[in-house]
N, C-alpha and C positions, 0 to 999 in steps of 0.2 A: 638449749637456748637457740643455737644456730638453726635447728629445725623449725622452731617457731618463727624466727625472722624470715626464713626462706618461704615458709607457708604463707605468712602475712604478705610478703612481697609478691608472691605468685597470685594470691587472692586479689591484690590491688591491681595487678596488670591484666588479669583475665577479662574483667568487664570492658576494658578499653579495647582489647583485640576483638572481642565479640561485637562491639559497636562498629568497629571498622569493617568487620565481615558483613554485617547487616547493611551498612552503607554501600559497600561495593556490590553486593548482590542486588540492591534496588536500582542501580545505575546500569541496567542491562542495555545492550545494543543489539542491532539486528544480527541474526545468526549468519555469519559469513559462509557457512556451509549449506545454507538453504536458499536456493535461487527462486523459490516459488512465491509469487505475489499475485493476489487477487485484486483486480481493478474493478471498482463498481461505483455507480452513482446514478444521477438523474440524467435523462436525455430529453432535450427540448424538441419541439416540432421544428420543421424547416421554416424558413422565413416567409414562405407563401402560405403556411398553415397546414401543410401536409404532415401526416403522422409518421413518426419514425418506425421502420420495420426491421432494420438491421444495423448493428453497430460493429464495425470492423476496426481493430486496432493493430497497427504494425510497428514493430520495433526493429532494431538492427538484427536481432537473433531469430525472431519468430513473429507470426501473425495469428491473431485469435479473432473469433467472430461470435456474436450473440444475436441469434435470430429467433429467440424464444418469444412466446406471447407476452411476457412482461415488458418487452421493449415497446410494443404497440399499446397494450392495455394499461400499463402502469407508468410508462415513461421511465423505466429503470433498466439498467444493463449490468451484466457481471461477466467478466472473463478472467481466466487464470493463466498467467504466464509461468513457465517452468524453467526459463533460462535467463532470469534477470541478473546481470552482473553486479558486482559490488559497487561499481561506479554508476552514477546517474546517467541516463541517456534520454534523448528526445524520442518520443513516440508520436504517431499520428493516428487520430481517430477519424474514421469516415462514417458518417451517419447517412443512411439511405432512407428516403421517405417513400410512402405508398404511391406518390405520383411520379416517381422516377427521379426526382431532384435529390440533391445531397449537399452536405456541407462537411468541411474538415476542420479539425482543431488539433493543434500540437500541444503537448504537455510533457512534463518531466516524469519519466518512468524510473522509479528507484525503489530499493528495499526500504520499507518503513522502519523507523527506529523502534527499539524495544522488541518485544515478542509479538507485536502486531504484524500480520502478514497481509493486511488489506490496505490498499491505497484508494482514497476517495477522490474521484474526478467527476465533475459535473460538465456535461457537454451542451453547448448552445451555439446556434448559428452566429456568424460574425455580424456585428452591428455596422451599419453603413452610415 
């Protein structure tokens, strides 16, 4: 009789612990051991209408540059940082256009939450 009670008690508790495990697993956070973050998004023309040719992004730890044809042809950029710390920091994007003019934009560089390693940032010249 004791064995039956023990088995019934265990059978009643197991589904509860299983649900707690599933809930904990679905609440993932960024992997603190992975400092790799890809920053990508749209890049607008310079305020005078010049087409962007290069996107350079600088953080406290490193600088990355995208001068691929997709910057000019599609208005899109993509760079991968390999030293993003666990704490958010300010990064500066410099967009250089085909006529030599440029604009800058500051944004927060951080590790995205969850298992996502891509940070979406759209760049546009400042409005006056």
